[in-house]
C-alpha positions as CSV (number, residue, x, y, z in Angstrom):
1,M,-3.3,-21.9,-10.7
2,R,-0.1,-20.4,-12.0
3,C,2.0,-17.6,-10.5
4,E,0.9,-15.3,-13.3
5,D,-2.8,-16.0,-12.5
6,L,-2.2,-15.2,-8.9
7,F,-0.5,-11.9,-9.7
8,T,-3.5,-10.7,-11.8
9,A,-5.9,-11.4,-8.9
10,L,-3.5,-10.3,-6.1
11,V,-5.0,-7.0,-5.1
12,E,-8.5,-8.3,-4.9
13,Y,-7.2,-11.3,-2.9
14,V,-5.3,-9.3,-0.4
15,D,-8.2,-6.9,0.0
16,G,-10.6,-9.8,0.5
17,Q,-12.7,-8.8,-2.5
18,I,-12.4,-12.0,-4.6
19,D,-14.9,-14.7,-5.1
20,P,-14.5,-17.8,-2.8
21,E,-13.6,-20.2,-5.6
22,T,-10.7,-18.0,-6.8
23,A,-9.6,-17.4,-3.2
24,A,-9.5,-21.1,-2.6
25,A,-7.4,-21.6,-5.7
26,I,-5.0,-18.9,-4.6
27,E,-4.7,-20.4,-1.1
28,R,-3.9,-23.9,-2.6
29,H,-1.3,-22.2,-4.8
30,L,0.2,-20.4,-1.8
31,E,0.6,-23.7,0.0
32,E,2.8,-25.0,-2.8
33,C,4.6,-21.9,-4.0
34,P,7.1,-20.2,-1.6
35,V,7.7,-17.3,-3.9
36,C,4.1,-16.3,-4.2
37,R,3.7,-16.9,-0.5
38,L,6.5,-14.4,0.2
39,V,5.0,-11.8,-2.2
40,V,1.6,-12.0,-0.5
41,D,3.2,-12.0,3.0
42,N,5.2,-8.9,2.1
43,I,2.2,-7.1,0.7
44,R,0.2,-7.8,3.8
45,K,3.0,-6.6,6.1
46,T,3.4,-3.4,4.0
47,I,-0.3,-2.7,4.2
48,F,-0.1,-3.3,8.0
49,V,2.8,-1.0,8.5
50,Y,1.3,1.8,6.5
51,S,-2.1,1.5,8.0
52,A,-0.7,1.7,11.5
53,D,-0.3,5.4,10.9
54,S,2.6,5.7,13.3
55,T,6.0,7.2,13.0
56,C,9.3,6.2,14.5
57,D,12.0,8.6,15.6
58,M,15.3,8.2,13.8
59,P,18.4,8.2,16.0
60,E,20.1,11.6,15.8
61,T,23.4,10.1,14.5
62,F,21.5,8.3,11.7
63,H,19.7,11.5,10.8
64,E,23.0,13.5,10.7
65,H,24.7,10.8,8.6
66,L,21.7,10.6,6.1
67,D,21.6,14.4,5.9
68,G,25.3,14.6,5.1
69,L,25.0,11.9,2.4
70,L,22.0,13.7,0.8
71,R,23.8,17.0,0.8
72,D,27.0,15.5,-0.7
73,H,24.9,13.8,-3.4
74,W,23.1,17.1,-4.1
75,K,26.4,19.0,-4.4
76,A,27.8,16.4,-6.8
77,R,24.7,16.3,-8.9
78,F,24.0,20.1,-9.0
79,P,27.4,21.8,-8.4
80,S,26.1,25.3,-9.2
81,S,23.1,24.9,-6.8
82,Q,23.2,24.5,-3.0
83,P,20.4,22.9,-1.1
84,E,18.6,25.0,1.5
85,D,20.0,24.6,5.0
86,A,17.2,23.1,7.1
87,S,19.2,23.6,10.3
């Protein structure tokens, strides 16, 4: 199996909705290809994070810093418009 072949079957493989023969070929490829292994691992981790349905609180200093950066970017991009103050 080539990397391109894996990518065409990736969604079905990660979802566990692929025939056993193709799944075995993908697993053999993943044993030998660190790039594809990394892609599959990242997809699985992303699915796990988003399926956990939990949120994390941002530290207040980070929130303030990010808010300031976004406001500065908005002002530079749209000088005649001001974003609404969410405070």
